[in-house]
All heavy atoms as TSV, in Angstrom:
chain	resi	resn	atom	element	x	y	z
A	1	MET	N	N	22.804	22.282	-0.194
A	1	MET	CA	C	24.239	22.491	-0.325
A	1	MET	C	C	24.545	23.962	-0.552
A	1	MET	O	O	25.411	24.289	-1.328
A	1	MET	CB	C	24.833	21.619	-1.408
A	1	MET	CG	C	24.814	20.153	-1.067
A	1	MET	SD	S	25.511	19.009	-2.291
A	1	MET	CE	C	26.868	19.839	-2.993
A	2	ASN	N	N	23.812	24.816	0.089
A	2	ASN	CA	C	24.054	26.257	-0.011
A	2	ASN	C	C	24.011	26.775	-1.448
A	2	ASN	O	O	24.790	27.614	-1.822
A	2	ASN	CB	C	25.377	26.650	0.641
A	2	ASN	CG	C	25.405	26.346	2.116
A	2	ASN	OD1	O	24.351	26.423	2.781
A	2	ASN	ND2	N	26.558	26.017	2.646
A	3	GLY	N	N	23.111	26.211	-2.262
A	3	GLY	CA	C	22.969	26.669	-3.643
A	3	GLY	C	C	23.971	26.084	-4.612
A	3	GLY	O	O	23.931	26.396	-5.787
A	4	LEU	N	N	24.886	25.273	-4.134
A	4	LEU	CA	C	25.866	24.658	-5.023
A	4	LEU	C	C	25.275	23.388	-5.635
A	4	LEU	O	O	24.436	22.732	-5.060
A	4	LEU	CB	C	27.141	24.301	-4.236
A	4	LEU	CG	C	27.866	25.464	-3.532
A	4	LEU	CD1	C	28.995	24.918	-2.684
A	4	LEU	CD2	C	28.376	26.438	-4.603
A	5	THR	N	N	25.725	23.061	-6.790
A	5	THR	CA	C	25.315	21.802	-7.452
A	5	THR	C	C	26.516	20.861	-7.502
A	5	THR	O	O	27.662	21.273	-7.485
A	5	THR	CB	C	24.792	22.044	-8.884
A	5	THR	OG1	O	25.832	22.676	-9.646
A	5	THR	CG2	C	23.563	22.970	-8.860
A	6	ALA	N	N	26.191	19.615	-7.501
A	6	ALA	CA	C	27.254	18.585	-7.557
A	6	ALA	C	C	26.833	17.544	-8.583
A	6	ALA	O	O	25.646	17.173	-8.693
A	6	ALA	CB	C	27.434	17.919	-6.208
A	7	PRO	N	N	27.769	17.062	-9.407
A	7	PRO	CA	C	27.410	16.037	-10.372
A	7	PRO	C	C	27.110	14.727	-9.641
A	7	PRO	O	O	27.700	14.410	-8.610
A	7	PRO	CB	C	28.680	15.905	-11.243
A	7	PRO	CG	C	29.783	16.439	-10.345
A	7	PRO	CD	C	29.144	17.465	-9.466
A	8	LEU	N	N	26.163	13.963	-10.158
A	8	LEU	CA	C	25.793	12.689	-9.560
A	8	LEU	C	C	26.096	11.545	-10.513
A	8	LEU	O	O	25.915	11.682	-11.723
A	8	LEU	CB	C	24.292	12.666	-9.236
A	8	LEU	CG	C	23.799	13.663	-8.217
A	8	LEU	CD1	C	22.293	13.558	-8.066
A	8	LEU	CD2	C	24.484	13.421	-6.867
A	9	ASN	N	N	26.547	10.498	-9.964
A	9	ASN	CA	C	26.821	9.296	-10.733
A	9	ASN	C	C	25.896	8.204	-10.142
A	9	ASN	O	O	26.349	7.453	-9.253
A	9	ASN	CB	C	28.273	8.897	-10.684
A	9	ASN	CG	C	28.561	7.654	-11.541
A	9	ASN	OD1	O	27.725	7.258	-12.358
A	9	ASN	ND2	N	29.710	7.060	-11.350
A	10	MET	N	N	24.676	8.165	-10.569
A	10	MET	CA	C	23.703	7.230	-9.973
A	10	MET	C	C	22.590	6.887	-10.971
A	10	MET	O	O	22.444	7.548	-11.947
A	10	MET	CB	C	23.081	7.816	-8.704
A	10	MET	CG	C	22.284	9.084	-8.952
A	10	MET	SD	S	21.620	9.799	-7.447
A	10	MET	CE	C	20.040	9.007	-7.446
A	11	GLN	N	N	21.912	5.844	-10.617
A	11	GLN	CA	C	20.707	5.432	-11.376
A	11	GLN	C	C	19.620	5.149	-10.349
A	11	GLN	O	O	19.889	4.628	-9.274
A	11	GLN	CB	C	20.967	4.176	-12.174
A	11	GLN	CG	C	21.944	4.307	-13.285
A	11	GLN	CD	C	22.114	2.980	-14.009
A	11	GLN	OE1	O	21.717	1.934	-13.540
A	11	GLN	NE2	N	22.703	3.063	-15.197
A	12	VAL	N	N	18.410	5.495	-10.712
A	12	VAL	CA	C	17.261	5.209	-9.850
A	12	VAL	C	C	16.320	4.340	-10.635
A	12	VAL	O	O	15.910	4.672	-11.749
A	12	VAL	CB	C	16.552	6.501	-9.404
A	12	VAL	CG1	C	15.278	6.157	-8.602
A	12	VAL	CG2	C	17.473	7.376	-8.612
A	13	HIS	N	N	15.997	3.175	-10.075
A	13	HIS	CA	C	15.053	2.277	-10.697
A	13	HIS	C	C	13.828	2.216	-9.809
A	13	HIS	O	O	13.936	2.019	-8.583
A	13	HIS	CB	C	15.644	0.853	-10.834
A	13	HIS	CG	C	16.826	0.848	-11.770
A	13	HIS	ND1	N	16.707	0.657	-13.122
A	13	HIS	CD2	C	18.140	1.008	-11.509
A	13	HIS	CE1	C	17.892	0.675	-13.671
A	13	HIS	NE2	N	18.778	0.918	-12.728
A	14	TYR	N	N	12.691	2.420	-10.376
A	14	TYR	CA	C	11.471	2.465	-9.611
A	14	TYR	C	C	10.512	1.424	-10.134
A	14	TYR	O	O	10.292	1.328	-11.319
A	14	TYR	CB	C	10.844	3.863	-9.798
A	14	TYR	CG	C	9.480	4.008	-9.164
A	14	TYR	CD1	C	9.332	4.340	-7.817
A	14	TYR	CD2	C	8.343	3.862	-9.934
A	14	TYR	CE1	C	8.070	4.479	-7.238
A	14	TYR	CE2	C	7.078	4.000	-9.368
A	14	TYR	CZ	C	6.950	4.318	-8.043
A	14	TYR	OH	O	5.732	4.466	-7.474
A	15	ILE	N	N	10.010	0.626	-9.245
A	15	ILE	CA	C	9.063	-0.428	-9.599
A	15	ILE	C	C	7.908	-0.345	-8.637
A	15	ILE	O	O	8.090	-0.297	-7.398
A	15	ILE	CB	C	9.684	-1.830	-9.517
A	15	ILE	CG1	C	10.849	-1.941	-10.479
A	15	ILE	CG2	C	8.619	-2.919	-9.818
A	15	ILE	CD1	C	11.646	-3.236	-10.301
A	16	SER	N	N	6.732	-0.249	-9.172
A	16	SER	CA	C	5.534	-0.208	-8.369
A	16	SER	C	C	4.689	-1.443	-8.682
A	16	SER	O	O	4.630	-1.871	-9.827
A	16	SER	CB	C	4.738	1.042	-8.633
A	16	SER	OG	O	3.598	1.112	-7.804
A	17	PHE	N	N	4.054	-2.026	-7.656
A	17	PHE	CA	C	3.220	-3.181	-7.891
A	17	PHE	C	C	2.064	-3.148	-6.900
A	17	PHE	O	O	2.003	-2.293	-6.030
A	17	PHE	CB	C	4.013	-4.502	-7.785
A	17	PHE	CG	C	4.678	-4.722	-6.475
A	17	PHE	CD1	C	4.093	-5.521	-5.521
A	17	PHE	CD2	C	5.900	-4.121	-6.197
A	17	PHE	CE1	C	4.708	-5.739	-4.294
A	17	PHE	CE2	C	6.518	-4.350	-4.970
A	17	PHE	CZ	C	5.920	-5.171	-4.036
A	18	LEU	N	N	1.157	-4.047	-7.060
A	18	LEU	CA	C	-0.038	-4.068	-6.259
A	18	LEU	C	C	0.286	-4.034	-4.771
A	18	LEU	O	O	1.008	-4.869	-4.268
A	18	LEU	CB	C	-0.851	-5.320	-6.565
A	18	LEU	CG	C	-2.160	-5.531	-5.821
A	18	LEU	CD1	C	-3.109	-4.422	-6.149
A	18	LEU	CD2	C	-2.771	-6.879	-6.187
A	19	ALA	N	N	-0.264	-3.083	-4.080
A	19	ALA	CA	C	-0.009	-2.878	-2.667
A	19	ALA	C	C	-0.595	-3.975	-1.792
A	19	ALA	O	O	-0.209	-4.140	-0.658
A	19	ALA	CB	C	-0.503	-1.520	-2.231
A	20	HIS	N	N	-1.539	-4.752	-2.313
A	20	HIS	CA	C	-2.203	-5.727	-1.485
A	20	HIS	C	C	-1.686	-7.143	-1.762
A	20	HIS	O	O	-2.372	-8.107	-1.475
A	20	HIS	CB	C	-3.740	-5.654	-1.719
A	20	HIS	CG	C	-4.300	-4.341	-1.314
A	20	HIS	ND1	N	-4.501	-4.019	0.034
A	20	HIS	CD2	C	-4.626	-3.257	-2.026
A	20	HIS	CE1	C	-4.957	-2.795	0.079
A	20	HIS	NE2	N	-5.022	-2.309	-1.132
A	21	ALA	N	N	-0.471	-7.237	-2.222
A	21	ALA	CA	C	0.173	-8.530	-2.401
A	21	ALA	C	C	0.488	-9.109	-1.027
A	21	ALA	O	O	0.845	-8.357	-0.088
A	21	ALA	CB	C	1.429	-8.399	-3.240
A	22	ASP	N	N	0.422	-10.422	-0.875
A	22	ASP	CA	C	0.765	-10.999	0.413
A	22	ASP	C	C	2.263	-11.199	0.514
A	22	ASP	O	O	3.004	-10.966	-0.413
A	22	ASP	CB	C	-0.013	-12.297	0.638
A	22	ASP	CG	C	0.319	-13.414	-0.339
A	22	ASP	OD1	O	1.333	-13.271	-1.075
A	22	ASP	OD2	O	-0.410	-14.412	-0.365
A	23	PHE	N	N	2.726	-11.685	1.679
A	23	PHE	CA	C	4.137	-11.819	1.906
A	23	PHE	C	C	4.780	-12.806	0.895
A	23	PHE	O	O	5.865	-12.528	0.374
A	23	PHE	CB	C	4.459	-12.275	3.295
A	23	PHE	CG	C	5.937	-12.476	3.553
A	23	PHE	CD1	C	6.770	-11.391	3.699
A	23	PHE	CD2	C	6.485	-13.730	3.545
A	23	PHE	CE1	C	8.138	-11.519	3.899
A	23	PHE	CE2	C	7.849	-13.897	3.750
A	23	PHE	CZ	C	8.679	-12.805	3.903
A	24	ALA	N	N	4.114	-13.917	0.602
A	24	ALA	CA	C	4.667	-14.885	-0.325
A	24	ALA	C	C	4.896	-14.253	-1.726
A	24	ALA	O	O	5.949	-14.458	-2.345
A	24	ALA	CB	C	3.767	-16.126	-0.420
A	25	GLN	N	N	3.925	-13.504	-2.189
A	25	GLN	CA	C	4.027	-12.881	-3.501
A	25	GLN	C	C	5.152	-11.837	-3.503
A	25	GLN	O	O	5.965	-11.797	-4.402
A	25	GLN	CB	C	2.693	-12.239	-3.914
A	25	GLN	CG	C	1.613	-13.227	-4.173
A	25	GLN	CD	C	0.256	-12.548	-4.272
A	25	GLN	OE1	O	-0.066	-11.641	-3.520
A	25	GLN	NE2	N	-0.575	-13.007	-5.180
A	26	THR	N	N	5.175	-11.036	-2.468
A	26	THR	CA	C	6.160	-9.964	-2.360
A	26	THR	C	C	7.554	-10.552	-2.266
A	26	THR	O	O	8.498	-10.106	-2.955
A	26	THR	CB	C	5.879	-9.069	-1.145
A	26	THR	OG1	O	4.575	-8.492	-1.286
A	26	THR	CG2	C	6.887	-7.960	-1.004
A	27	SER	N	N	7.769	-11.528	-1.424
A	27	SER	CA	C	9.071	-12.102	-1.242
A	27	SER	C	C	9.587	-12.839	-2.501
A	27	SER	O	O	10.747	-12.758	-2.834
A	27	SER	CB	C	9.166	-13.018	-0.025
A	27	SER	OG	O	8.285	-14.097	-0.159
A	28	THR	N	N	8.695	-13.530	-3.182
A	28	THR	CA	C	9.046	-14.177	-4.447
A	28	THR	C	C	9.493	-13.137	-5.469
A	28	THR	O	O	10.508	-13.317	-6.156
A	28	THR	CB	C	7.878	-15.005	-5.012
A	28	THR	OG1	O	7.546	-16.024	-4.053
A	28	THR	CG2	C	8.212	-15.629	-6.341
A	29	PHE	N	N	8.745	-12.049	-5.572
A	29	PHE	CA	C	9.070	-10.966	-6.459
A	29	PHE	C	C	10.463	-10.400	-6.164
A	29	PHE	O	O	11.319	-10.197	-7.027
A	29	PHE	CB	C	8.004	-9.885	-6.351
A	29	PHE	CG	C	8.233	-8.652	-7.155
A	29	PHE	CD1	C	8.093	-8.682	-8.559
A	29	PHE	CD2	C	8.568	-7.464	-6.552
A	29	PHE	CE1	C	8.275	-7.536	-9.316
A	29	PHE	CE2	C	8.754	-6.324	-7.325
A	29	PHE	CZ	C	8.629	-6.355	-8.699
A	30	LEU	N	N	10.734	-10.163	-4.872
A	30	LEU	CA	C	12.029	-9.625	-4.450
A	30	LEU	C	C	13.185	-10.601	-4.682
A	30	LEU	O	O	14.279	-10.191	-5.011
A	30	LEU	CB	C	11.965	-9.169	-3.014
A	30	LEU	CG	C	11.060	-7.971	-2.721
A	30	LEU	CD1	C	10.859	-7.737	-1.230
A	30	LEU	CD2	C	11.586	-6.705	-3.408
A	31	LYS	N	N	12.939	-11.866	-4.477
A	31	LYS	CA	C	13.996	-12.883	-4.737
A	31	LYS	C	C	14.389	-12.863	-6.193
A	31	LYS	O	O	15.559	-13.053	-6.518
A	31	LYS	CB	C	13.480	-14.250	-4.365
A	31	LYS	CG	C	13.516	-14.573	-2.893
A	31	LYS	CD	C	13.054	-16.016	-2.708
A	31	LYS	CE	C	12.753	-16.299	-1.271
A	31	LYS	NZ	N	12.211	-17.653	-1.089
A	32	GLU	N	N	13.406	-12.694	-7.085
A	32	GLU	CA	C	13.705	-12.667	-8.514
A	32	GLU	C	C	14.461	-11.396	-8.895
A	32	GLU	O	O	15.369	-11.447	-9.728
A	32	GLU	CB	C	12.425	-12.771	-9.325
A	32	GLU	CG	C	11.802	-14.155	-9.243
A	32	GLU	CD	C	10.516	-14.266	-10.060
A	32	GLU	OE1	O	10.327	-13.505	-10.998
A	32	GLU	OE2	O	9.721	-15.167	-9.715
A	33	LEU	N	N	14.120	-10.275	-8.292
A	33	LEU	CA	C	14.830	-9.024	-8.579
A	33	LEU	C	C	16.231	-8.953	-7.982
A	33	LEU	O	O	17.108	-8.359	-8.595
A	33	LEU	CB	C	14.041	-7.829	-8.029
A	33	LEU	CG	C	12.820	-7.392	-8.745
A	33	LEU	CD1	C	12.159	-6.215	-8.029
A	33	LEU	CD2	C	13.171	-6.952	-10.171
A	34	MET	N	N	16.407	-9.498	-6.794
A	34	MET	CA	C	17.659	-9.429	-6.033
A	34	MET	C	C	18.161	-7.981	-5.928
A	34	MET	O	O	19.314	-7.701	-6.303
A	34	MET	CB	C	18.693	-10.344	-6.667
A	34	MET	CG	C	18.350	-11.821	-6.540
A	34	MET	SD	S	19.521	-12.958	-7.276
A	34	MET	CE	C	21.014	-12.464	-6.438
A	35	PRO	N	N	17.354	-7.090	-5.447
A	35	PRO	CA	C	17.791	-5.672	-5.310
A	35	PRO	C	C	18.781	-5.467	-4.218
A	35	PRO	O	O	18.763	-6.190	-3.209
A	35	PRO	CB	C	16.456	-4.951	-5.001
A	35	PRO	CG	C	15.701	-5.966	-4.207
A	35	PRO	CD	C	16.022	-7.270	-4.855
A	36	PRO	N	N	19.680	-4.504	-4.369
A	36	PRO	CA	C	20.632	-4.225	-3.281
A	36	PRO	C	C	19.974	-3.462	-2.126
A	36	PRO	O	O	20.440	-3.504	-1.028
A	36	PRO	CB	C	21.677	-3.332	-3.949
A	36	PRO	CG	C	20.960	-2.714	-5.113
A	36	PRO	CD	C	19.926	-3.729	-5.550
A	37	ASN	N	N	18.855	-2.797	-2.395
A	37	ASN	CA	C	18.146	-2.017	-1.418
A	37	ASN	C	C	16.628	-2.257	-1.534
A	37	ASN	O	O	16.120	-2.316	-2.658
A	37	ASN	CB	C	18.390	-0.531	-1.550
A	37	ASN	CG	C	19.839	-0.197	-1.435
A	37	ASN	OD1	O	20.471	-0.397	-0.427
A	37	ASN	ND2	N	20.384	0.334	-2.515
A	38	ILE	N	N	15.976	-2.379	-0.412
A	38	ILE	CA	C	14.497	-2.486	-0.377
A	38	ILE	C	C	14.021	-1.399	0.553
A	38	ILE	O	O	14.463	-1.327	1.712
A	38	ILE	CB	C	14.033	-3.863	0.114
A	38	ILE	CG1	C	14.531	-4.953	-0.811
A	38	ILE	CG2	C	12.503	-3.888	0.229
A	38	ILE	CD1	C	14.311	-6.368	-0.234
A	39	ILE	N	N	13.170	-0.500	0.059
A	39	ILE	CA	C	12.650	0.570	0.871
A	39	ILE	C	C	11.165	0.412	0.990
A	39	ILE	O	O	10.419	0.449	-0.009
A	39	ILE	CB	C	12.985	1.960	0.228
A	39	ILE	CG1	C	14.498	2.058	0.033
A	39	ILE	CG2	C	12.473	3.083	1.136
A	39	ILE	CD1	C	14.952	3.268	-0.736
A	40	LEU	N	N	10.711	0.218	2.195
A	40	LEU	CA	C	9.285	0.008	2.499
A	40	LEU	C	C	8.662	1.365	2.854
A	40	LEU	O	O	9.062	2.000	3.835
A	40	LEU	CB	C	9.109	-0.970	3.663
A	40	LEU	CG	C	9.814	-2.291	3.514
A	40	LEU	CD1	C	9.782	-3.097	4.780
A	40	LEU	CD2	C	9.239	-3.090	2.345
A	41	VAL	N	N	7.721	1.840	2.055
A	41	VAL	CA	C	7.278	3.212	2.201
A	41	VAL	C	C	5.788	3.406	2.518
A	41	VAL	O	O	5.362	4.534	2.699
A	41	VAL	CB	C	7.603	4.058	0.949
A	41	VAL	CG1	C	9.104	4.181	0.769
A	41	VAL	CG2	C	6.937	3.495	-0.281
A	42	HIS	N	N	5.015	2.366	2.573
A	42	HIS	CA	C	3.603	2.562	2.792
A	42	HIS	C	C	3.015	1.419	3.601
A	42	HIS	O	O	3.238	0.258	3.271
A	42	HIS	CB	C	2.846	2.657	1.463
A	42	HIS	CG	C	1.371	2.844	1.602
A	42	HIS	ND1	N	0.792	4.000	2.014
A	42	HIS	CD2	C	0.352	1.970	1.408
A	42	HIS	CE1	C	-0.478	3.851	2.027
A	42	HIS	NE2	N	-0.794	2.632	1.683
A	43	GLY	N	N	2.283	1.757	4.615
A	43	GLY	CA	C	1.651	0.704	5.404
A	43	GLY	C	C	1.536	1.062	6.889
A	43	GLY	O	O	2.151	2.035	7.336
A	44	GLU	N	N	0.755	0.280	7.589
A	44	GLU	CA	C	0.590	0.470	9.035
A	44	GLU	C	C	1.903	0.129	9.715
A	44	GLU	O	O	2.543	-0.859	9.367
A	44	GLU	CB	C	-0.584	-0.412	9.482
A	44	GLU	CG	C	-1.084	-0.123	10.871
A	44	GLU	CD	C	-0.302	-0.876	11.908
A	44	GLU	OE1	O	0.062	-2.061	11.667
A	44	GLU	OE2	O	-0.045	-0.302	12.963
A	45	ALA	N	N	2.287	0.929	10.687
A	45	ALA	CA	C	3.628	0.827	11.303
A	45	ALA	C	C	3.947	-0.572	11.835
A	45	ALA	O	O	5.053	-1.097	11.574
A	45	ALA	CB	C	3.775	1.851	12.410
A	46	ASN	N	N	3.022	-1.213	12.543
A	46	ASN	CA	C	3.285	-2.559	13.093
A	46	ASN	C	C	3.449	-3.580	11.996
A	46	ASN	O	O	4.358	-4.426	12.053
A	46	ASN	CB	C	2.174	-2.993	14.059
A	46	ASN	CG	C	2.193	-2.233	15.332
A	46	ASN	OD1	O	3.236	-1.717	15.754
A	46	ASN	ND2	N	1.047	-2.100	15.971
A	47	GLU	N	N	2.626	-3.528	10.995
A	47	GLU	CA	C	2.745	-4.479	9.866
A	47	GLU	C	C	4.026	-4.275	9.071
A	47	GLU	O	O	4.629	-5.218	8.606
A	47	GLU	CB	C	1.492	-4.371	8.969
A	47	GLU	CG	C	0.234	-4.859	9.631
A	47	GLU	CD	C	0.322	-6.312	10.100
A	47	GLU	OE1	O	0.830	-7.188	9.329
A	47	GLU	OE2	O	-0.098	-6.593	11.247
A	48	MET	N	N	4.376	-2.980	8.884
A	48	MET	CA	C	5.634	-2.704	8.174
A	48	MET	C	C	6.816	-3.219	8.943
A	48	MET	O	O	7.770	-3.727	8.361
A	48	MET	CB	C	5.761	-1.184	7.933
A	48	MET	CG	C	4.737	-0.655	6.956
A	48	MET	SD	S	4.953	-1.250	5.294
A	48	MET	CE	C	6.319	-0.219	4.819
A	49	GLY	N	N	6.766	-3.100	10.260
A	49	GLY	CA	C	7.858	-3.663	11.114
A	49	GLY	C	C	7.948	-5.175	10.970
A	49	GLY	O	O	9.072	-5.706	10.892
A	50	ARG	N	N	6.796	-5.820	10.976
A	50	ARG	CA	C	6.772	-7.307	10.808
A	50	ARG	C	C	7.351	-7.694	9.429
A	50	ARG	O	O	8.155	-8.630	9.342
A	50	ARG	CB	C	5.407	-7.841	10.980
A	50	ARG	CG	C	4.914	-7.830	12.403
A	50	ARG	CD	C	3.527	-8.383	12.575
A	50	ARG	NE	N	3.350	-9.612	11.871
A	50	ARG	CZ	C	2.163	-10.081	11.434
A	50	ARG	NH1	N	1.040	-9.373	11.669
A	50	ARG	NH2	N	2.050	-11.211	10.807
A	51	LEU	N	N	6.904	-6.960	8.416
A	51	LEU	CA	C	7.404	-7.244	7.023
A	51	LEU	C	C	8.918	-7.035	6.964
A	51	LEU	O	O	9.651	-7.886	6.457
A	51	LEU	CB	C	6.687	-6.359	6.007
A	51	LEU	CG	C	7.183	-6.446	4.595
A	51	LEU	CD1	C	7.074	-7.875	4.046
A	51	LEU	CD2	C	6.436	-5.470	3.707
A	52	LYS	N	N	9.382	-5.952	7.550
A	52	LYS	CA	C	10.830	-5.648	7.556
A	52	LYS	C	C	11.625	-6.775	8.217
A	52	LYS	O	O	12.624	-7.237	7.698
A	52	LYS	CB	C	11.100	-4.321	8.224
A	52	LYS	CG	C	12.551	-3.921	8.209
A	52	LYS	CD	C	12.779	-2.591	8.859
A	52	LYS	CE	C	14.262	-2.211	8.886
A	52	LYS	NZ	N	14.463	-0.908	9.491
A	53	GLN	N	N	11.156	-7.230	9.398
A	53	GLN	CA	C	11.857	-8.285	10.106
A	53	GLN	C	C	11.885	-9.621	9.297
A	53	GLN	O	O	12.889	-10.286	9.255
A	53	GLN	CB	C	11.239	-8.514	11.457
A	53	GLN	CG	C	11.510	-7.368	12.445
A	53	GLN	CD	C	12.987	-7.016	12.531
A	53	GLN	OE1	O	13.829	-7.858	12.732
A	53	GLN	NE2	N	13.287	-5.734	12.405
A	54	LYS	N	N	10.755	-9.936	8.645
A	54	LYS	CA	C	10.743	-11.160	7.839
A	54	LYS	C	C	11.693	-11.026	6.652
A	54	LYS	O	O	12.390	-11.996	6.314
A	54	LYS	CB	C	9.319	-11.413	7.312
A	54	LYS	CG	C	8.382	-11.983	8.327
A	54	LYS	CD	C	7.038	-12.293	7.671
A	54	LYS	CE	C	6.055	-12.937	8.635
A	54	LYS	NZ	N	4.777	-13.230	7.960
A	55	LEU	N	N	11.739	-9.847	6.029
A	55	LEU	CA	C	12.633	-9.666	4.897
A	55	LEU	C	C	14.091	-9.685	5.351
A	55	LEU	O	O	14.942	-10.246	4.638
A	55	LEU	CB	C	12.319	-8.351	4.154
A	55	LEU	CG	C	10.963	-8.339	3.410
A	55	LEU	CD1	C	10.693	-6.949	2.858
A	55	LEU	CD2	C	10.983	-9.339	2.275
A	56	ILE	N	N	14.382	-9.122	6.501
A	56	ILE	CA	C	15.752	-9.139	7.017
A	56	ILE	C	C	16.180	-10.605	7.216
A	56	ILE	O	O	17.292	-10.984	6.840
A	56	ILE	CB	C	15.851	-8.357	8.329
A	56	ILE	CG1	C	15.793	-6.856	8.049
A	56	ILE	CG2	C	17.125	-8.700	9.110
A	56	ILE	CD1	C	15.669	-5.988	9.299
A	57	THR	N	N	15.288	-11.425	7.754
A	57	THR	CA	C	15.594	-12.838	7.952
A	57	THR	C	C	15.811	-13.522	6.589
A	57	THR	O	O	16.738	-14.299	6.407
A	57	THR	CB	C	14.470	-13.534	8.734
A	57	THR	OG1	O	14.377	-12.904	9.984
A	57	THR	CG2	C	14.743	-15.030	8.909
A	58	GLN	N	N	14.909	-13.248	5.672
A	58	GLN	CA	C	14.949	-13.895	4.356
A	58	GLN	C	C	16.202	-13.522	3.557
A	58	GLN	O	O	16.772	-14.334	2.845
A	58	GLN	CB	C	13.704	-13.570	3.563
A	58	GLN	CG	C	13.645	-14.266	2.213
A	58	GLN	CD	C	12.308	-14.051	1.547
A	58	GLN	OE1	O	11.351	-13.596	2.132
A	58	GLN	NE2	N	12.252	-14.383	0.302
A	59	PHE	N	N	16.646	-12.277	3.684
A	59	PHE	CA	C	17.749	-11.772	2.910
A	59	PHE	C	C	19.063	-11.751	3.731
A	59	PHE	O	O	19.990	-11.056	3.354
A	59	PHE	CB	C	17.421	-10.398	2.299
A	59	PHE	CG	C	16.446	-10.435	1.182
A	59	PHE	CD1	C	15.105	-10.334	1.434
A	59	PHE	CD2	C	16.892	-10.604	-0.130
A	59	PHE	CE1	C	14.172	-10.364	0.395
A	59	PHE	CE2	C	15.985	-10.672	-1.150
A	59	PHE	CZ	C	14.605	-10.550	-0.937
A	60	ALA	N	N	19.091	-12.438	4.828
A	60	ALA	CA	C	20.247	-12.398	5.741
A	60	ALA	C	C	21.539	-12.869	5.041
A	60	ALA	O	O	22.592	-12.334	5.377
A	60	ALA	CB	C	19.982	-13.290	6.950
A	61	ASP	N	N	21.442	-13.750	4.069
A	61	ASP	CA	C	22.660	-14.256	3.414
A	61	ASP	C	C	23.124	-13.360	2.270
A	61	ASP	O	O	24.139	-13.627	1.636
A	61	ASP	CB	C	22.419	-15.682	2.918
A	61	ASP	CG	C	21.302	-15.797	1.938
A	61	ASP	OD1	O	20.410	-14.922	1.921
A	61	ASP	OD2	O	21.304	-16.727	1.126
A	62	ARG	N	N	22.386	-12.305	2.001
A	62	ARG	CA	C	22.729	-11.364	0.912
A	62	ARG	C	C	23.109	-10.035	1.567
A	62	ARG	O	O	22.840	-9.779	2.730
A	62	ARG	CB	C	21.546	-11.175	-0.017
A	62	ARG	CG	C	21.118	-12.437	-0.676
A	62	ARG	CD	C	19.976	-12.187	-1.603
A	62	ARG	NE	N	19.489	-13.482	-2.127
A	62	ARG	CZ	C	18.367	-13.638	-2.710
A	62	ARG	NH1	N	17.570	-12.597	-2.918
A	62	ARG	NH2	N	17.984	-14.814	-3.148
A	63	ASN	N	N	23.665	-9.201	0.795
A	63	ASN	CA	C	24.064	-7.872	1.289
A	63	ASN	C	C	22.961	-6.836	0.909
A	63	ASN	O	O	23.210	-5.834	0.297
A	63	ASN	CB	C	25.409	-7.455	0.677
A	63	ASN	CG	C	25.989	-6.295	1.407
A	63	ASN	OD1	O	25.651	-6.027	2.534
A	63	ASN	ND2	N	26.895	-5.586	0.743
A	64	THR	N	N	21.710	-7.143	1.308
A	64	THR	CA	C	20.554	-6.319	0.968
A	64	THR	C	C	20.214	-5.400	2.127
A	64	THR	O	O	20.022	-5.851	3.238
A	64	THR	CB	C	19.376	-7.209	0.610
A	64	THR	OG1	O	19.687	-8.066	-0.465
A	64	THR	CG2	C	18.141	-6.362	0.226
A	65	LYS	N	N	20.127	-4.108	1.858
A	65	LYS	CA	C	19.692	-3.152	2.882
A	65	LYS	C	C	18.186	-3.070	2.827
A	65	LYS	O	O	17.590	-2.908	1.765
A	65	LYS	CB	C	20.237	-1.759	2.570
A	65	LYS	CG	C	21.607	-1.473	3.055
A	65	LYS	CD	C	21.907	-0.020	2.697
A	65	LYS	CE	C	22.935	0.554	3.627
A	65	LYS	NZ	N	23.247	1.927	3.212
A	66	ILE	N	N	17.548	-3.148	3.978
A	66	ILE	CA	C	16.092	-3.046	4.044
A	66	ILE	C	C	15.780	-1.869	4.985
A	66	ILE	O	O	16.159	-1.853	6.138
A	66	ILE	CB	C	15.454	-4.358	4.578
A	66	ILE	CG1	C	15.855	-5.495	3.621
A	66	ILE	CG2	C	13.959	-4.209	4.654
A	66	ILE	CD1	C	15.503	-6.854	4.113
A	67	ILE	N	N	15.120	-0.878	4.392
A	67	ILE	CA	C	14.884	0.377	5.084
A	67	ILE	C	C	13.392	0.645	5.160
A	67	ILE	O	O	12.673	0.444	4.152
A	67	ILE	CB	C	15.585	1.528	4.312
A	67	ILE	CG1	C	17.070	1.213	4.155
A	67	ILE	CG2	C	15.387	2.866	5.004
A	67	ILE	CD1	C	17.754	2.023	3.078
A	68	SER	N	N	12.941	1.168	6.274
A	68	SER	CA	C	11.537	1.582	6.387
A	68	SER	C	C	11.492	2.943	7.087
A	68	SER	O	O	11.372	3.041	8.304
A	68	SER	CB	C	10.702	0.533	7.164
A	68	SER	OG	O	11.262	0.308	8.422
A	69	PRO	N	N	11.651	4.039	6.279
A	69	PRO	CA	C	11.640	5.353	6.866
A	69	PRO	C	C	10.256	5.693	7.427
A	69	PRO	O	O	9.263	5.121	6.982
A	69	PRO	CB	C	11.977	6.279	5.689
A	69	PRO	CG	C	11.594	5.484	4.481
A	69	PRO	CD	C	11.770	4.046	4.834
A	70	LYS	N	N	10.225	6.593	8.402
A	70	LYS	CA	C	8.929	7.029	8.954
A	70	LYS	C	C	8.119	7.700	7.888
A	70	LYS	O	O	8.655	8.428	7.081
A	70	LYS	CB	C	9.136	7.971	10.126
A	70	LYS	CG	C	9.512	7.328	11.403
A	70	LYS	CD	C	9.411	8.347	12.519
A	70	LYS	CE	C	9.408	7.615	13.822
A	70	LYS	NZ	N	9.050	8.478	14.918
A	71	ASN	N	N	6.816	7.432	7.896
A	71	ASN	CA	C	5.897	8.097	6.971
A	71	ASN	C	C	5.807	9.601	7.391
A	71	ASN	O	O	5.755	9.916	8.558
A	71	ASN	CB	C	4.515	7.484	6.987
A	71	ASN	CG	C	4.525	6.103	6.343
A	71	ASN	OD1	O	5.383	5.795	5.557
A	71	ASN	ND2	N	3.582	5.266	6.732
A	72	CYS	N	N	5.743	10.434	6.385
A	72	CYS	CA	C	5.634	11.866	6.672
A	72	CYS	C	C	4.219	12.259	7.040
A	72	CYS	O	O	3.309	11.703	6.633
A	72	CYS	CB	C	6.075	12.675	5.453
A	72	CYS	SG	S	7.816	12.374	5.018
């Protein structure tokens, strides 16, 4: 922002868990949390795409954003 600062009104909650959990464990965990946003950040591209599609289907009745940014 060209060296300017802006006040923020936000909270960041970070939860990390075992990366080798299967879909059933991950989806159960997410159902209990009911997060407004799910960001998928680690994994092989095809598998992450499959996970994202399954989660989109599972959370279709909620207003949950599911994002999988490209790995750097």
